[in-house]
N, C-alpha and C positions, 0 to 999 in steps of 0.2 A: 268790656275793655280788652282790646286785642293787643298784639305785640307791636303795633306800629309806634306807640309812644312808650318810652321807658317809664317804669313805675318807681317812684321814689317814696320810701317810707320816712317821714319826718317825725323824729321823736324829740319833743321839746315841751317843757312844762310852762315856760314863760309866755303869756299870751301875745305880747307885742312882738317879741322875737319870732314866735311861731307864725304870726300873720305876715310879717315881712318876708320870711323865707318861703312861706306858701305862695305868696303873690309872685315872687321872683321865679320860683320853680315853675309855676303855671305859665308865666310869661315866656319862659324858655322852651315851652312846649312839652313839659313833663306832666304825667298824671301823678297826683300827690295824694297819699293817704297819711293820716295824722294820728299819732299816739301821744298822750300827755303824761304817761308814766311807763315804767319798765314792764309791768305785768301786761298792759294792753299791747305794748310793742311786741312781745313774744307771741301773743295770740295772733296779731296781724302778720307776723313773719310766716306763721303756718298757714293762715287763711289766704293771703294774697301773693306770697312769693315775690317780694319786691326785687327790682333790679339793682337797687342801691339803697343803703340806709344812712341817713343823716342823723347822728346820735349825740344828744347832749350828755355830758358826763354826769352832771348833778341833776338827778331826778328823784321825785318822791318814791319811796319804796325801793325797788330794785334799781341799783345804780346803772348808769350807762356802761361803765367798765365791765360790770357783770353781764349785762346784755350782750356786749361785744364778745365776751368770753364764751357765752352759750352759743351764739351764732357761729363762731369760728371753730368750735369743737364738735359741732354736729356735721356729719358727712353731707347731709342733704342741704345745708345752708352755708357751708364754709366758703363757697365761692362767691357769695354776695359781698360786693365791696361795702366797707363801712368807713365813713368819714366821721371822726370824732370831733365834736365841738366842745370847747371848754374854756372857762375863765382861768384855768390853772396854766400858768405860763412857765412854771419851773421846769427845768430840763428833765428832772427825774419823773415828773408827771407825764411829760411828752413820751419819754422812753417807756414808761409803764403802759401807756395807751397803745403804743406801737407794738410792744412785746405781747400784749394781750391779743393782738391780731388786727387792730385797726389798720386799714390800708392808707389812711392819711389822718392828719391831726391839725386842726386849726384853732388858734387861740382867739378868744373874744376880747375886744371887738375886732372883727375882720372885715375885709372888703368883700362885698357880695359878689362883685365881678370876678374876684379871684376864686371864690368858692365855686361859682358856676364853671369856671375854667377847669378846676380840679375835678368837678363832677364829670365833665366831658372826658377828661383824661381817663378816669376810672371806667366809664361806659365804653370808651373805645376798645378797652380790653375785654369787656364781658358782653356788650351789646353793640358791636361795631356797625351792623347794618342800620340800627336805629338812629345812629348819629351820622348817617350818610356815607359810611365807608364801604368800599368794595370787598366782597368776600370771594375767595377762591377755594375750590376743592376739586382736585384732579383736573379735569378739563372743563369744569363748570365754573362760570363766573357770574356772580350776582351783584348788581349795582343797587345799593340801598337808596340812593338819591333819585335815580331815574326809574327805578322799579323795572329794570331790564335784566334778563337772564340769557346767557349764551352757553352752549355746550360745543366744544370743539370749534368755536367760531360761528356756529349757526345759532340764530335766535330761537329761543324756547318760549312759546306762548303759554302763559299761565294765568289762571283766574286769580283774584285777590286772595282767596283762601289757600290755594296751592302755593302762591308766592310767600305767604306768611309761614306755611308749613316748611318750605324749603329754607327760608331764612332761619327758622328755629333750628333745623338740622345743621345748617352750615355754620351757625355761630358756635356750635359745640359738636364737631364731628366725633363720632365714636360713642357719644353719650346715648344711652338707651332711654327713650321717652315712653312712659306708659300712655295709654289712650286718654286717661283722665288728665294727665299733665298737659298733653297736647290740646285737649279741649279748653283747659284754663288759659293756656298761652295763646292759642290761635283764635278761638271763638270768643273767649272772655268768660270771666267768672260769674257774670250776671245773666248768662244766656244758657237755657237748657237745650242741650243737643245730645241725642243718643250716641253712645260710644261707637256704634257701628258706622256712624257718619264719618268718623276718622278714617276707617278702613276704605270707605268710598273715595275720599279725597286723596288719600295716599295712593290709591290705585290710579287716580287721574294724574297725580304728580309723576308717578312712575311712567305712565304712558307718554306724557309730554316730554320727559327727559330722554326717553329711549326712541322717540319718533324717528330721529335721524341715525339710529344705530347706537352701538355702545352698550355696555353692560348696565344692568340695573344697580344704581348706587345705594338704594334704600334697602336696608336689611330688616327682615322680620325676625324679631326675637320671640320665639314661641312662648306664650303664656305671660308675656310682659308688654311688648309694644314694638317700637321701631327705632332704628338708628341709621345714621348716614355712615356707611363704611363699616 
């Protein structure tokens, strides 16, 4: 599972609602992982690193509001968008959900089309290239829809892996990615690749970006990994 498709973690215990949402998310082109309770949700947050969480408030065991609090108070997961789904329509419940850290709050029953629009809005902020937006960093431009890259107006030829690497870097400039994180994001969590492979492809990316001149924009962080800028 590579970075081409955003990965949505759906946390919902009601089977019919879960299936409707899973179907619509898949139809929109998202990869979907499912948890039926709060405990499983937290395990999956760590295992798969979702790009967005659709979170039901009323869950068996740990509540959705508590899951939201845990996700948003952890430094490594706080930037994952959380959309809370709840039958609680009272204004105070909505305020509580948002104050706990939810990025959006929808009251059941809701329009599936509206939910999909709100998901796209959140992903434009955190995974812009995956929803077809153009990314820019210094003189580098990456078009997520056409899969084209230019630097200083000159085309940059990249293989699929190097393109995904650059996309990952450009979506979060300045963030330091470990080799393990890049393996999960770029190659996929179900593929075994040696961490040294990351170094090889970063080297190819650097060579392609600097072919027409210009400084190397990829920074090596000794003992940790790589960052853009």
